[in-house]
PLY file of the C-alpha trace (Angstrom):
ply
format ascii 1.0
element vertex 294
property float x
property float y
property float z
element edge 293
property int vertex1
property int vertex2
end_header
2.62 -24.80 6.24
2.36 -25.38 9.96
5.08 -26.68 10.71
4.13 -29.38 13.04
1.36 -30.92 10.29
4.89 -30.40 7.54
6.86 -32.90 10.19
3.63 -34.78 10.30
3.28 -35.88 6.66
7.85 -36.48 6.63
6.94 -38.66 8.87
3.93 -40.31 7.09
6.44 -41.00 4.28
8.24 -43.32 6.38
5.43 -45.24 6.13
4.95 -45.29 2.79
8.55 -46.35 3.14
8.57 -49.53 5.01
5.56 -50.71 3.34
7.74 -52.29 0.19
9.70 -53.74 3.31
7.97 -56.77 2.67
8.77 -56.34 -1.54
11.96 -56.04 -1.66
12.67 -59.05 1.02
11.38 -60.83 -0.91
13.20 -60.20 -3.56
15.85 -60.52 -1.85
16.64 -64.38 -2.07
17.62 -66.07 1.06
20.53 -63.86 2.42
19.23 -64.23 6.33
17.95 -61.80 8.88
20.82 -60.68 10.35
23.20 -60.79 7.59
20.31 -58.61 5.61
19.96 -56.14 8.07
24.17 -55.86 8.47
24.17 -54.88 4.79
20.90 -52.60 4.06
21.86 -50.31 7.11
25.28 -49.99 6.56
24.16 -48.90 3.21
21.57 -46.57 4.82
23.78 -45.39 7.11
26.75 -44.54 4.01
22.80 -42.38 2.58
23.14 -39.78 5.27
27.95 -39.70 4.91
27.09 -39.84 1.08
24.69 -35.91 2.02
27.68 -34.48 4.33
29.58 -33.99 1.29
27.56 -31.65 0.53
26.36 -30.30 4.20
29.85 -29.46 5.55
29.73 -29.67 9.26
26.75 -32.45 9.36
28.58 -34.50 11.09
28.87 -32.43 13.66
25.78 -33.95 15.37
27.38 -37.53 16.12
28.67 -35.23 18.70
26.09 -36.51 21.72
25.79 -37.60 25.04
25.82 -41.23 25.90
22.07 -40.73 26.15
21.56 -40.00 22.69
23.32 -43.15 21.68
21.80 -45.62 23.35
18.55 -44.34 22.74
19.26 -44.66 19.19
21.18 -48.08 19.05
18.79 -49.37 21.18
16.08 -48.45 19.09
17.00 -49.50 15.93
19.80 -52.33 16.51
16.87 -53.47 19.11
13.48 -53.78 17.76
15.25 -56.10 14.77
17.21 -58.15 16.84
13.50 -59.35 19.64
11.32 -58.64 15.66
14.42 -61.92 15.12
14.37 -63.67 17.53
10.43 -64.08 18.05
10.17 -65.52 14.18
13.13 -67.85 15.09
11.46 -69.10 18.51
6.70 -68.79 17.30
5.04 -69.21 14.51
5.56 -66.41 12.70
1.98 -64.95 12.50
1.76 -64.40 16.20
4.71 -63.18 16.16
4.46 -60.54 13.48
1.04 -59.66 14.63
2.47 -58.86 18.62
5.40 -56.96 17.69
3.16 -55.05 15.25
1.53 -53.45 18.14
3.84 -49.98 18.24
1.50 -48.26 16.66
-0.94 -49.14 18.55
1.44 -47.99 22.29
3.54 -45.81 20.26
-0.23 -43.42 20.66
-1.51 -45.00 24.71
2.04 -44.35 25.61
2.45 -40.30 23.85
-0.23 -38.72 26.35
2.36 -39.16 28.55
4.82 -36.58 27.07
4.48 -32.73 27.66
1.57 -30.92 25.70
0.45 -34.26 24.62
-3.25 -35.33 25.44
-4.45 -39.01 24.53
-8.23 -38.54 22.96
-10.37 -41.33 22.67
-10.58 -40.92 18.47
-7.02 -41.18 18.80
-7.48 -44.79 21.13
-10.41 -45.58 18.20
-8.60 -45.10 15.11
-5.20 -46.89 16.75
-7.99 -50.15 17.54
-9.19 -49.84 14.20
-6.07 -50.28 12.23
-4.89 -53.05 14.62
-8.05 -55.04 13.47
-7.48 -54.15 10.23
-3.86 -55.54 10.53
-4.65 -58.55 12.09
-7.33 -59.09 9.26
-4.30 -58.90 7.14
-1.41 -61.23 9.01
-4.41 -64.26 9.41
-5.82 -63.89 6.47
-9.18 -64.81 7.85
-7.66 -67.97 9.79
-7.01 -66.53 12.93
-4.25 -66.82 15.17
-3.15 -69.35 18.57
-1.62 -68.37 21.27
0.41 -72.03 22.58
2.37 -71.74 25.66
5.11 -73.68 23.94
6.22 -70.48 22.40
6.16 -68.06 25.82
10.03 -66.74 24.17
8.75 -65.95 21.15
6.26 -64.01 22.41
8.42 -62.23 24.46
10.43 -61.44 22.46
7.89 -60.17 20.37
6.34 -57.65 23.06
9.72 -56.69 23.90
10.48 -55.95 20.14
7.24 -53.27 19.90
8.09 -51.54 23.43
10.91 -51.23 21.83
10.39 -49.55 18.86
7.44 -47.17 20.78
10.48 -46.66 23.30
12.51 -45.53 21.01
9.96 -43.55 19.31
8.47 -40.88 22.15
11.51 -41.12 23.67
13.20 -39.78 21.02
11.08 -36.38 21.83
12.92 -35.52 24.26
15.73 -35.04 22.61
14.29 -33.00 19.65
16.68 -31.15 19.29
19.29 -33.36 18.77
20.14 -32.93 14.81
18.68 -35.55 12.53
21.97 -37.12 10.97
22.34 -38.51 14.14
20.09 -40.96 12.57
23.34 -41.96 10.63
25.45 -42.70 13.35
22.79 -45.02 14.68
22.67 -46.92 11.70
26.32 -48.27 11.11
26.12 -48.75 14.69
23.25 -51.12 13.92
24.87 -52.92 10.69
27.79 -53.53 12.77
26.30 -55.46 16.09
23.32 -57.03 12.91
26.96 -58.37 11.73
27.63 -59.50 15.14
24.73 -61.46 15.41
24.37 -62.58 11.92
28.38 -64.29 13.11
26.33 -66.11 15.72
23.73 -66.80 14.73
23.66 -67.41 10.84
25.81 -68.36 8.01
27.10 -66.18 4.73
24.67 -66.78 1.77
25.60 -64.04 -0.44
22.58 -62.43 -2.79
22.67 -65.34 -5.96
22.15 -62.46 -9.28
22.06 -58.64 -10.06
18.00 -58.25 -9.05
18.54 -59.80 -5.68
21.31 -57.19 -4.85
18.83 -54.92 -6.49
16.04 -55.25 -3.49
18.96 -55.38 -1.78
20.15 -51.54 -2.43
16.55 -51.20 -2.37
15.86 -52.20 1.12
19.18 -49.69 2.29
18.01 -46.59 0.64
14.37 -46.68 1.69
12.95 -48.72 4.73
15.81 -49.25 6.40
17.68 -46.32 5.04
15.53 -42.71 4.55
12.46 -43.87 6.61
14.52 -43.78 9.44
15.69 -40.26 8.61
12.37 -38.91 8.09
11.01 -41.41 11.02
12.61 -39.54 13.17
12.34 -36.05 12.75
8.15 -37.06 12.13
8.27 -38.20 16.22
10.23 -34.71 17.61
8.66 -32.24 15.66
5.53 -33.94 13.95
2.50 -35.10 15.34
2.98 -38.61 16.70
-0.15 -40.15 17.68
-1.51 -39.45 14.06
1.75 -40.61 12.66
1.39 -43.75 15.27
-2.01 -45.04 14.73
-1.23 -44.16 10.62
1.74 -46.54 10.84
-0.70 -49.46 10.41
-1.14 -48.19 7.20
2.11 -50.06 6.12
1.17 -53.74 6.73
-2.43 -52.06 4.38
0.30 -50.59 1.46
2.40 -53.60 1.60
0.01 -56.13 1.02
-1.25 -54.04 -2.18
2.37 -53.66 -3.48
2.41 -57.40 -3.61
-0.05 -57.88 -5.22
0.76 -55.48 -8.02
4.24 -57.27 -8.55
3.08 -60.41 -8.23
3.42 -61.34 -4.56
0.28 -62.16 -3.72
-3.73 -61.90 -4.43
-6.55 -59.74 -4.20
-9.42 -61.42 -1.51
-12.17 -59.89 0.37
-9.95 -59.99 3.63
-8.08 -57.05 2.17
-10.91 -55.21 1.07
-11.99 -54.87 4.60
-8.67 -54.53 6.48
-8.93 -51.16 3.86
-11.98 -49.91 5.44
-11.04 -50.46 8.84
-7.60 -49.56 8.88
-8.11 -46.38 6.57
-11.26 -45.18 9.14
-8.49 -45.39 11.54
-5.79 -43.72 10.17
-8.50 -40.86 9.38
-10.00 -40.90 12.94
-7.37 -40.89 14.80
-5.78 -37.54 13.07
-8.85 -36.18 13.06
-7.48 -33.06 15.21
-5.13 -32.17 12.49
-7.71 -32.77 9.75
-9.53 -30.05 11.25
-6.53 -27.74 12.01
-5.17 -27.33 9.17
-9.13 -26.29 7.74
-8.92 -23.95 9.93
-6.04 -22.09 8.43
-6.93 -22.32 4.65
0 1
1 2
2 3
3 4
4 5
5 6
6 7
7 8
8 9
9 10
10 11
11 12
12 13
13 14
14 15
15 16
16 17
17 18
18 19
19 20
20 21
21 22
22 23
23 24
24 25
25 26
26 27
27 28
28 29
29 30
30 31
31 32
32 33
33 34
34 35
35 36
36 37
37 38
38 39
39 40
40 41
41 42
42 43
43 44
44 45
45 46
46 47
47 48
48 49
49 50
50 51
51 52
52 53
53 54
54 55
55 56
56 57
57 58
58 59
59 60
60 61
61 62
62 63
63 64
64 65
65 66
66 67
67 68
68 69
69 70
70 71
71 72
72 73
73 74
74 75
75 76
76 77
77 78
78 79
79 80
80 81
81 82
82 83
83 84
84 85
85 86
86 87
87 88
88 89
89 90
90 91
91 92
92 93
93 94
94 95
95 96
96 97
97 98
98 99
99 100
100 101
101 102
102 103
103 104
104 105
105 106
106 107
107 108
108 109
109 110
110 111
111 112
112 113
113 114
114 115
115 116
116 117
117 118
118 119
119 120
120 121
121 122
122 123
123 124
124 125
125 126
126 127
127 128
128 129
129 130
130 131
131 132
132 133
133 134
134 135
135 136
136 137
137 138
138 139
139 140
140 141
141 142
142 143
143 144
144 145
145 146
146 147
147 148
148 149
149 150
150 151
151 152
152 153
153 154
154 155
155 156
156 157
157 158
158 159
159 160
160 161
161 162
162 163
163 164
164 165
165 166
166 167
167 168
168 169
169 170
170 171
171 172
172 173
173 174
174 175
175 176
176 177
177 178
178 179
179 180
180 181
181 182
182 183
183 184
184 185
185 186
186 187
187 188
188 189
189 190
190 191
191 192
192 193
193 194
194 195
195 196
196 197
197 198
198 199
199 200
200 201
201 202
202 203
203 204
204 205
205 206
206 207
207 208
208 209
209 210
210 211
211 212
212 213
213 214
214 215
215 216
216 217
217 218
218 219
219 220
220 221
221 222
222 223
223 224
224 225
225 226
226 227
227 228
228 229
229 230
230 231
231 232
232 233
233 234
234 235
235 236
236 237
237 238
238 239
239 240
240 241
241 242
242 243
243 244
244 245
245 246
246 247
247 248
248 249
249 250
250 251
251 252
252 253
253 254
254 255
255 256
256 257
257 258
258 259
259 260
260 261
261 262
262 263
263 264
264 265
265 266
266 267
267 268
268 269
269 270
270 271
271 272
272 273
273 274
274 275
275 276
276 277
277 278
278 279
279 280
280 281
281 282
282 283
283 284
284 285
285 286
286 287
287 288
288 289
289 290
290 291
291 292
292 293
């Protein structure tokens, strides 16, 4: 299997894990956002630390220039900080949709990377995914932009550009081992803990099911997902990964339906068609390249 295709598939597993984010978050009870972020990133970072027991020398990955650390910490902590700030200052539907512009931004801005070109089907695929996401998030009720929530909308925009910048600029440091993400996670856990103490009141999970949900978050959507995403955007097809990221809210909704937290509707079916078509269109080059290899 070609390395680029392999890395893209590895990166796509992050999208599959992010599909569990809503379910585990809903099942984690009333733990405040920044506290939950601190707890789960601590688990995610510890996951990498445990792997080092079986890979002597992996800790050397932490010896990186300050630019690498700045990019990783701003990417992981900055995204979550601005996301939760947006949700506090603006209606969640509008804030969430604005924040989820990052897949489209990744597709468009990745054209600035060496060796990458933006084709019409990349943009069209990302736009189809955006429309499908709008259908899911708005639940057919539309959205409204109210200037009273301007600060929240601005935070959501910064959130989208933060994750876009992190994902794209990671390609510049493609030679940096993915083990550096261990450090990013642990620093993010500390900073999230500080934000929790400033903005929130501590609430611990009430039972073992909620603790299990927190553990699940830390192991997958807020843990392993960041490791495989790092590998994918550094070595895979970043435009395909960007467009395919719109699959996450669709799969997340499907998981919630199966778990009994949501119900099926025609809007979900329509969104499924739009997002699937968009992902397939944006992946045209990768699909054709794979067929030519067989």
